[in-house]
Structure formats: C-alpha cells, structure tokens
N, C-alpha and C positions, 0 to 999 in steps of 0.2 A: 215748298215753293223756293226756287232758286233766286238769289238776289240778282237784280238787273240794275245797271248803273247808267246814269247820264251825268257826264262831267260838264260843268259850266264853262263858259268861255274864259273865265278868270283862272282856270287851272290848265296845266300842260296837256296837250293832245297825247303825249306819250303815255299818260296814265291809262288810256284806253288799251294800248298794246300790253301794258303790264297786267291789266285785269284779264285780258284775253289769255295771256300766258298762264294765268292761274285758274283758268276754266270758267271765268265769269263772262256773261253777256254785258257789253258795255258800249256806250256811244259818247261822242263829244258833240256839243251843240254846233261847233264849226263844221264838223263833217256831215251833219244832218241839215245844213243850210239854215241853221237857226241863230247864227251869230247876230247879235243886236236885238234878238227877240225880247219883248217885254217879259218881266218876271211872271206876271199873271198868266201869260200864254204858256210859258214853260211849266208852270204849276199845273195847268190843265192837261198838258202832255204827260207830265209825271204821273198824274192820277189815272189818266186813260190807259197808259201803257204799263202801269205799275213799276215805275222806275224810281230808284233811290237817287237823289241828287247829291253830288259832291261839289262843293263850292267854297269859295273864300268869302262869299257874300251872304252869310247866314242871317244877319238882322233883317235884310230886305225880304227874305223868303219867310222867316218866322212871322213877320208882320202880316203876311198874306194868309197864314193858316187860320182856319176857323176852329175854335175849341170844340172838341167832340167829333170832328171830321177825321176819319181814318185816311192816312196817306202812307205811301210805301216807306218813306224815311228821308232824312236829311243828314248829310255828313258835312261838317264845317271844319275846314282845316285852318 
C-alpha cells in the first residue's frame, strides 16, 4: 500500500507539490475546500480515504484517536 498524505492547513501548501515530485499522492485541506474543518471531520476523512495526516497540531488529533482503532498515521512537525 502506497502512502497517501493530507496536509493540514497549518502547514504550507507547497508540501503537496514536494510530495507529488517524489511520487506520493498528496492533498492539502485548503485545496480540497476543507480549510476551517473541525478536527473530527478531518479524522473521519483520513480514515475513510486512508490518508496520513501531516500537521503541526498533533495534540488535538491524538486526543481524538481511540486506543486500538487502526488509522493510516499521523506526522507531527
């Protein structure tokens, strides 16, 4: 399974282009019309589309994760 990324609005949109240049599928919340979306809504999308989230907002997302529930991943910068 190839890694697929969703970059949160707190990180630069240029990261999407960098990921594409390296052969990864990647999206930015702003480019998908999700700017301002609630974290729980993004979490549902991440799970449904099997996307790894890259964010500067790790504590808010880890607080939403349920122990034992498998999710694609979280990268916190």
